[in-house]
N, C-alpha and C positions, 0 to 999 in steps of 0.2 A: 654622380648622385650622392647626396650627403648620407652619412651612416644612419642617421635617424630615419630618413626616408626608406632606406633599405630594410631596416628593422621592421618598420610598419608594413612594408610590402610583404616580407616573409611571414609576419604574423597574420596579415590578411589572407595570404595564400593558405596558411595552415588552417585558418578558421573556415575558409571555403571548403577545404578538403574534409574537415570534420563534419560539415553540414551535408555533404554529398556521400560520405562514407556510410556503409551499412553498419548499423549498431543493433545490438540485441541483448537479451537477458535470458538466462536459463535458471529456473528455480525448481528445486526438488525438495520435498519433505517426506522422508522415509524413516521409520523406526525412531521418531521423535528427534530427528537430526535434519536441520535446514541447511541446504547448500545453495549458494547464489553465485553464478558465474556471469561476468559481463563480457561482451564482445564488441570490439571496435575494428572494423576491417577484418584483417586476418589474425588479429591478436585477441587472445582470450585471457581473462584474469579472474581468479577465484576471489571474490570479495568477501565471502563468508562460507565456512569458518576460516578464520585466519590461520596462517602458517604457525607451526610449533615455535613458541618463543624460546629464546636462549636463556641460559641460567641468569645472566645479568638483567635481561628484560623482565623475567619473572620476579626477580628480587626488587626491581624498581616498582613494578606494579603492586607488589605486596606492601612496600613502604608507603606508596600513595594511598592504598586502601586503608592501611592502619591509621594514617594521618587524617583521612576523611572520617573514619569511624570515631576518632577522638574528638574532632570538631563537631560532629553530629551529636555526640553524647553531651557535649557542653552546651549545645543550643537548647532553648526552651521548645518543648513540643508544640508544633503548629497545628491548629485545628484542621480537620480534613477539608479539602476543597469541595465545595458544594457542586453538584452536577448542574451544568448550565444548558445542556441540550441532550436530546435522545439520539443515540448513534444510528439506530435504524432509520429514524426520521431524517437524519442528516443525509444518509445515503439515498433515501427515497427522493429527497428534494434535489439531489445532484443529478439523478437519472435523466430528467428532461434536457438539462444542459449538456450532459454527456452524449445524449442522443443527437443533438445538433452538431456537436464536435465530431462524432463518428460519421455522421452523414457527409461532412465536408472532408474529413481526413482519413476515414476508416480504411479506404482501399489502399492506403499507404502502409497499412499494418499487415503483417503476415504471422499467423499463429499456427505452426505445424502441429503443436500438441497443447492441449489444455484438459487435464484430467484431475479430478478431485473426488475422493471418497472420504467423507468426514462424518464422524460420529461425535455428538456433543451432548452434554447434560449440564444443567444448572443446579442440580441437587434436589429440586422440587418438581413434581410432575406438571403442576399448573404453569409455572414460569417457563419450563422447558417447552411445553406445548405451545404457549403463546409465541415464544421466540422462534420456534420451528416454523410456525405458520407465517410469521413476518419474513423470515429469511427465505422461505420457499417462494414467496411472492416476489421478492427482490431478485432472486436467482432467475426466475422465469422471465422477468423483464430484461435483465442483463443478457441472458442467453438469446433472447429475441433480437436485441440490438447487435450482438456479435454476429449472428447468422445473417443478418440483413446487410450490415455495412462492412464487415471485416472478412478478410480471406482466412477462414478457419478451416483447417484440413480435418483434424480428428479431435474429438473431445467429448467429455460429458462431466456433469457436476452432480454428484449424489450426496445428499445430506440426510442423515438418519438420527433421530432423537434417542437419547439414552435417559430413561426415567429412573435408573437405579443409582447412578453415580455422577458426580460433577467432573467436568474436564473436557478436553478436546483430544481426540485421537484419530488417526487415519493416515492417508497418503495423498500427495498432490504433486503435480508436475506441470510446469508451464515453460513454453519456448515462444519468445516474442521477438520479431525482427522488424526493422524499419530503417529508413534513411535518417541521417542526423537532423535534417531540417524538419522532418515529420515529427521526430521525437521532441524537438524544441517547441514546435507549435502545439503539440498535444500537452506537453508539460505546462506551458503558459495557460492554455485553455482550462486544464484541470485545476490549476491554482486559483484562477478567477472563479471557476464554478464552486470550488470548496469554500472560498471566502463568502460568496453570496449565500450558499446553502447554510453555512454556520450562522450568519447573521439572521436569516429567516428562522432557522431552527431554534436559536436562542430566544428570539422574540416569542415564538409560539410556546416554548417551554415555560418562559416566565409568565405568559398569560395563563397557561394551564395551572401553574402553581398558585397564582393569585386567585383564580376561581375556586380551587380546592380549599385555600385558606379561608375565603369568604364563606364557603359552604360549611366548613367545619365550625 
C-alpha cells in the first residue's frame, strides 16, 4: 500500500474515533472567575484560564500590547458601530430552530448539572425591568425545550433584577456531554440557525428604525 494511502487511512480512522468518542465541556463561574474544561475521551484540558505564563512569554505579550497601543493611538478614531439587531430578538428567533434541532438530536446530549443564580442590573429601573421580563420569557422557553428533549439530571436557572447598580454577578455551573458526531451535527445546526436568525433580526431592526425615523 502506498504511503499516501496509509496516511489517509490513519487520518480516516482518527476522524472516525473522534466522531464516536465522548466529548464534553465543564464550565464554572464563581467569585467572578470563569473556568472552562474540555473533555475528549479520557483526556481533560483546561481551556480557560490559561496556565501561568513564563517570564519570557509575559515579556512578549507586553511588547505586543505596547506595539498595538502605539498603532491604535496613531489611527484616526473610528465612529462607533451602529447597532444592527436586537440581541434578545436574535435569541427569540433562534428558539424555533433550536427546538427542531433538539427534537432530532437532543437525546444525544447529557447534562448532569445546569445551575445558574444570576443578579443583573442596567443602572436604570425601567430598562432593568424590561430586560428582566424578556430574559425570563426566553429562559422559560429554553427550560421547556431542555426538559422535553435533553437528558437533564439536575438544574435550575434563577435570574434576579438589581435596580440599584449596573453589572452582572452570581454563580453558574454547566456539565455537558455527548458523542463527537452529535456535537458536530449540533454545531452545524446552530451555525445555520444563527445565520438565519441574524438575517431576519437585522431586517426587522432596520424596518423598525425606518418607521421610527418617519414618525419622528
